[in-house]
C-alpha positions in Angstrom: 0.0 0.0 0.0 2.8 2.5 0.9 4.6 1.7 -2.3 1.5 2.7 -4.2 1.2 6.0 -2.4 4.8 7.2 -3.1 4.3 7.7 -6.9 1.0 9.6 -6.2 2.7 12.0 -3.8 5.5 12.6 -6.2 3.0 13.3 -9.0 1.1 15.7 -6.8 4.3 17.6 -5.8 5.2 17.8 -9.4 1.9 19.3 -10.3 2.2 21.8 -7.5 5.6 22.8 -8.6 4.6 23.2 -12.3 1.6 25.3 -11.1 3.8 27.4 -9.0 6.2 28.0 -11.9 3.3 28.8 -14.3 1.8 31.3 -11.7 5.2 33.1 -11.3 5.6 33.2 -15.1 2.2 34.7 -15.6 2.9 37.1 -12.9 6.1 38.2 -14.6 4.4 38.2 -18.0 1.6 40.6 -16.9 4.1 42.7 -14.9 6.3 43.1 -18.0 3.2 43.6 -20.2 1.8 46.3 -17.9 5.2 48.0 -17.8 5.4 47.9 -21.5 1.8 49.4 -21.8 2.8 52.1 -19.3 6.0 52.9 -21.4 3.9 53.2 -24.6 1.8 55.9 -22.9 4.8 58.0 -21.8 5.6 61.1 -23.9 7.9 60.3 -26.8 10.9 62.5 -27.2 13.6 63.2 -29.8 17.0 64.1 -28.5 20.2 65.6 -29.6 23.7 66.1 -28.1 25.0 69.5 -27.5 28.1 70.6 -29.5 30.9 72.8 -28.2 31.4 75.8 -30.4 30.4 79.4 -31.6 27.4 80.5 -33.5 27.4 81.5 -37.2 25.2 84.6 -37.8 23.9 85.1 -41.3 22.0 88.0 -42.9 20.6 87.6 -46.3 18.0 89.8 -47.9 17.0 91.4 -51.2 15.1 94.4 -52.4 14.7 96.9 -55.2 17.2 99.7 -55.6 15.7 103.1 -54.9 17.2 106.6 -55.6 18.9 107.9 -52.6 17.4 111.3 -53.3 14.6 112.4 -55.7 13.3 115.7 -56.9 9.5 116.2 -57.4 9.0 118.7 -60.3 5.7 120.5 -61.0 4.6 123.6 -62.8 3.3 126.0 -60.1 1.3 127.9 -62.6 -1.0 124.8 -63.1 -1.1 125.0 -66.9 -2.2 122.2 -69.1 0.5 119.8 -70.5 1.1 120.5 -74.1 4.0 118.0 -74.8 6.0 115.6 -72.8 9.6 115.5 -74.0 11.0 112.7 -71.9 9.7 109.3 -70.5 10.3 107.2 -67.6 13.9 105.8 -67.4 15.4 108.5 -69.6 18.6 110.1 -68.3 18.4 114.0 -68.3 21.0 116.7 -68.1 20.8 119.9 -66.0 18.6 122.7 -67.6 17.3 120.1 -70.2 13.6 120.8 -71.2 11.3 118.0 -70.0 7.7 119.3 -70.5 6.1 122.1 -72.6 2.9 123.6 -71.3 0.1 125.4 -72.9 0.9 129.1 -72.4 -1.6 130.7 -74.8 -3.5 132.4 -72.0 -0.5 133.8 -70.3 0.8 135.0 -73.8 -2.5 136.8 -74.4 -2.2 138.5 -71.0 1.3 139.5 -71.8 0.1 141.0 -75.1 -2.6 142.9 -73.3 -0.2 144.3 -70.9 2.1 145.6 -73.7 -0.8 147.2 -75.4 -1.9 149.0 -72.2 1.7 150.2 -71.9 1.6 151.7 -75.3 -1.7 153.4 -74.4 -0.1 154.8 -71.4 2.7 156.2 -73.4 0.3 157.9 -75.8 -1.6 159.5 -72.8 1.8 160.7 -71.6 2.5 162.4 -74.8 -0.9 164.1 -74.7 -0.2 165.4 -71.1 3.2 166.8 -72.3 1.5 168.7 -75.1 -0.9 170.0 -72.5 1.9 171.1 -70.4 3.5 173.0 -73.2 0.1 174.8 -73.9 -0.2 175.7 -70.2 3.2 177.1 -70.1 2.4 179.4 -72.9 -0.6 180.7 -71.0 -0.9 182.4 -67.7 -2.9 179.6 -65.9 -0.3 178.6 -63.2 -2.7 176.3 -61.4 -3.4 174.3 -64.6 0.3 174.1 -65.3 1.1 172.6 -61.8 -1.8 170.1 -62.3 -0.6 169.0 -65.7 3.0 168.6 -64.3 1.7 166.4 -61.5 -0.3 164.3 -64.0 2.9 163.8 -66.2 5.0 162.6 -63.0 2.1 160.3 -62.2 2.0 158.9 -65.7 5.8 158.3 -65.6 5.3 156.1 -62.5 2.5 154.2 -64.0 4.5 153.5 -67.1 7.4 152.3 -64.9 5.1 150.0 -63.0 3.7 148.6 -66.2 7.1 148.0 -67.7 8.1 146.2 -64.4 5.0 144.1 -64.6 5.7 143.2 -68.3 9.2 142.2 -67.4 8.0 139.9 -64.6 5.2 138.4 -66.9 7.8 137.7 -69.6 10.2 136.1 -67.0 7.4 133.9 -65.6 6.3 133.0 -69.1 9.8 131.9 -70.1 10.2 130.0 -66.8 6.9 128.2 -66.6 6.4 127.5 -70.5 8.9 124.6 -70.0 9.6 122.3 -67.0 13.5 122.0 -67.0 15.7 119.6 -65.0 17.7 121.4 -62.1 20.2 118.4 -62.0 21.7 115.7 -64.0 19.5 112.7 -63.2 17.1 109.9 -64.3 13.4 110.1 -64.7 11.8 107.7 -62.4 8.2 108.6 -62.5 5.9 110.4 -64.9 2.5 111.6 -63.7 1.9 114.3 -66.4 -0.6 113.6 -69.1 -0.7 115.6 -72.3 -3.7 117.8 -72.6 -4.5 117.7 -68.8 -3.5 119.9 -65.9 -1.6 118.5 -62.9 -3.8 116.3 -60.6 -2.0 117.3 -57.5 0.9 114.9 -57.9 4.3 116.0 -59.3 4.5 116.0 -63.1 7.9 114.3 -63.0 10.1 112.8 -60.4 13.8 112.8 -61.1 16.5 110.7 -59.3 19.7 112.5 -58.3 22.3 110.2 -59.9 25.2 111.9 -58.1 23.9 110.8 -54.8 23.6 107.1 -55.8 20.9 104.6 -54.8 19.8 102.8 -51.7 19.0 99.3 -50.6 16.8 98.8 -47.7 17.1 95.3 -45.9 14.9 94.5 -42.9 16.8 92.6 -40.3 16.0 90.9 -36.8 17.2 93.5 -34.3 18.8 91.0 -32.1 20.5 89.3 -35.0 21.9 92.7 -36.1 23.2 93.4 -32.6 25.0 90.0 -32.6 26.6 90.8 -36.0 27.9 94.1 -34.7 27.1 96.0 -37.9 27.2 99.8 -37.6 26.9 102.8 -39.8 29.8 103.5 -42.2 30.6 99.8 -42.6 31.2 98.6 -46.1 29.2 95.6 -47.5 29.1 93.9 -50.8 26.0 94.3 -52.9 25.0 92.0 -55.7 22.9 93.6 -58.4 20.9 91.5 -60.8 21.4 92.6 -64.4 19.4 92.1 -67.5 18.5 88.5 -68.6 21.3 88.4 -71.1 24.0 89.6 -68.7 25.6 88.5 -65.5 24.9 90.0 -62.1 27.4 92.4 -60.8 28.9 93.0 -57.3 29.1 96.6 -56.1 30.7 97.9 -52.9 28.0 99.6 -50.7 28.2 101.4 -47.4 25.7 101.4 -44.6 24.5 104.9 -44.2 22.0 104.4 -41.3 20.2 101.7 -39.3 16.6 102.7 -38.6 13.8 101.1 -36.6 11.4 99.0 -38.6 7.9 97.5 -38.0 8.0 94.8 -35.4 6.8 91.3 -36.4 4.6 89.0 -34.4 6.6 86.3 -32.7 5.8 82.6 -32.2 4.4 81.2 -28.9 6.0 77.7 -29.5 7.8 76.5 -26.4 6.3 79.5 -24.4 4.3 77.9 -21.6 2.7 81.3 -20.7 1.2 81.2 -24.2 2.1 84.8 -24.9 3.8 85.4 -28.4 6.4 88.1 -28.1 7.0 90.6 -30.9 10.3 90.4 -32.9 11.9 93.8 -33.1 13.1 94.7 -36.6 15.7 97.1 -37.9 16.3 98.4 -41.5 19.9 98.5 -43.0 20.0 101.4 -45.3 22.9 100.7 -47.8 24.1 103.3 -50.4 25.5 102.1 -53.7 26.9 104.3 -56.4 27.6 103.2 -59.9 27.2 105.0 -63.4 25.3 102.0 -64.9 22.6 101.9 -62.2 19.2 103.2 -63.3 17.1 102.3 -60.2 14.6 99.5 -59.8 17.3 96.7 -60.2 17.0 93.8 -57.8 19.9 93.7 -55.4 20.8 91.6 -52.5 23.3 91.1 -49.6 24.7 88.0 -47.8 26.7 88.5 -44.6 28.2 85.7 -42.4 30.1 86.2 -39.1 31.0 83.9 -36.2 30.2 84.9 -32.6 33.1 85.9 -30.4 32.0 83.8 -27.5 31.7 79.9 -27.4 29.3 77.7 -25.6 27.1 74.6 -26.1 25.1 74.7 -29.4 21.7 73.1 -29.4 18.7 73.5 -31.8 16.6 76.5 -31.2 13.4 74.3 -31.0 14.9 72.7 -27.8 14.9 76.0 -25.9 11.6 76.7 -24.0 10.4 79.6 -21.9 8.0 80.1 -19.1 7.4 82.8 -16.5 10.7 82.1 -14.8 12.7 82.4 -17.9 14.3 80.2 -20.6 15.2 76.5 -20.0 15.9 73.3 -21.7 15.1 69.6 -20.8 17.8 67.0 -20.8 17.3 63.3 -20.3 18.4 61.7 -17.1 18.8 57.9 -17.0 17.8 56.3 -13.6 17.7 52.6 -12.4 14.3 50.9 -12.1 13.1 47.6 -10.9 12.6 46.3 -14.4 15.5 48.3 -16.1 16.7 51.9 -16.5 14.0 54.6 -17.0 14.4 58.0 -18.6 13.3 61.2 -16.8 13.1 64.7 -18.3 15.2 67.1 -16.1 14.7 70.9 -16.3 17.8 73.0 -16.8 17.5 76.8 -16.5 19.3 78.9 -19.0 21.0 82.1 -17.7 22.8 83.2 -20.8 22.2 82.4 -24.4 22.4 83.6 -28.0 20.7 82.5 -31.1 20.9 82.9 -34.8 17.4 81.6 -35.4 18.2 77.9 -36.1 20.7 77.2 -33.3 21.1 78.6 -29.8 24.4 78.9 -27.9 24.1 78.2 -24.2 26.7 79.0 -21.6 26.0 76.9 -18.6 27.8 74.5 -16.2 24.7 72.2 -15.9 25.2 70.4 -19.3 28.1 68.8 -21.1 28.7 67.1 -24.5 27.5 63.8 -23.3 24.0 65.0 -22.3 20.9 64.2 -24.3 19.0 67.3 -24.9 15.2 67.0 -25.7 14.6 68.8 -29.0 11.0 67.8 -29.4 8.3 65.9 -27.5 4.9 64.5 -28.3 3.5 66.1 -25.2 4.2 69.0 -23.0 6.7 68.1 -20.3 7.3 68.9 -16.6 10.4 68.6 -14.6 10.7 64.9 -13.5 8.3 63.5 -16.1 9.2 60.0 -17.4 9.7 59.8 -21.1 10.4 57.3 -23.8 13.2 57.7 -26.3 12.4 57.8 -30.0 
């Protein structure tokens, strides 16, 4: 009997042992499975390693060349335009005739004034004859009156002659619109047969003062480049389709404030988009072949004097406390190492738009910096690496 019970007990122990192993295996399986599910729900992050070095700042922009100085010419008399002698794009010389105006009415007024002068001279001769007659008689009072009329007539004749000279001068000056300088016609508003509509009849560029190129630039980027007025830059001017572009030396004449641009709220936990301050580089170029309206561009590149750790600008975030980055911290766990996002404040940084240079003792070249994450992060959040 006892011999028959031993195999049965052994079999029972075997079953219990296998059941225990199965239970432990299932427990491990579900533990690992739940941990895997939990890991799948963690924010997914993309990382990069910081690089020791300096930033490269670049400015590139293009615009149309505009005259550095322009003269707006009009006829103050407001006469009708009879003939336009030039067109837009024509070079003109000093004192060259540009527009002829209809001066018939003014010429008629001048003729009438000349006729009136002749009439006054005839009346003056009549007074002189009367004076001679009065002198032959004994009427002293009449003689004195006639003498006064003669003096008065002389004054009136002098005034009329002065008026005629002024009318002739005005007619000669206003009959034609002439160029006061050597320049280039950049705009024509005058229309033959019509009077001025309030705008200048012609606009002439002063060639001797050259042309200007206005390039809008981010104010912070411009500060990092260290550009200032009086500095020379190379300007590339596009030529006609059958010619090669030319490079001309230009000079920065002034740096003026521009219209600020709306900034992006990306990475800003406060959700407030900051405006981006703008400056305008005003560059003067001079060349005898320029006519204005050409497409011109500049490309400037300089390296920063300071060095630090370079990261992508998208890795830099900002909240009410200031700017910061997240780096990945690896920590041991029960089922393996886990990855935690650790917030690192930034005290000093510079950026060229695509990269940011950080000067900090809290990071080194072996750190993994979080460039992007699938969800917003907080300090200490677990993450999963992409």
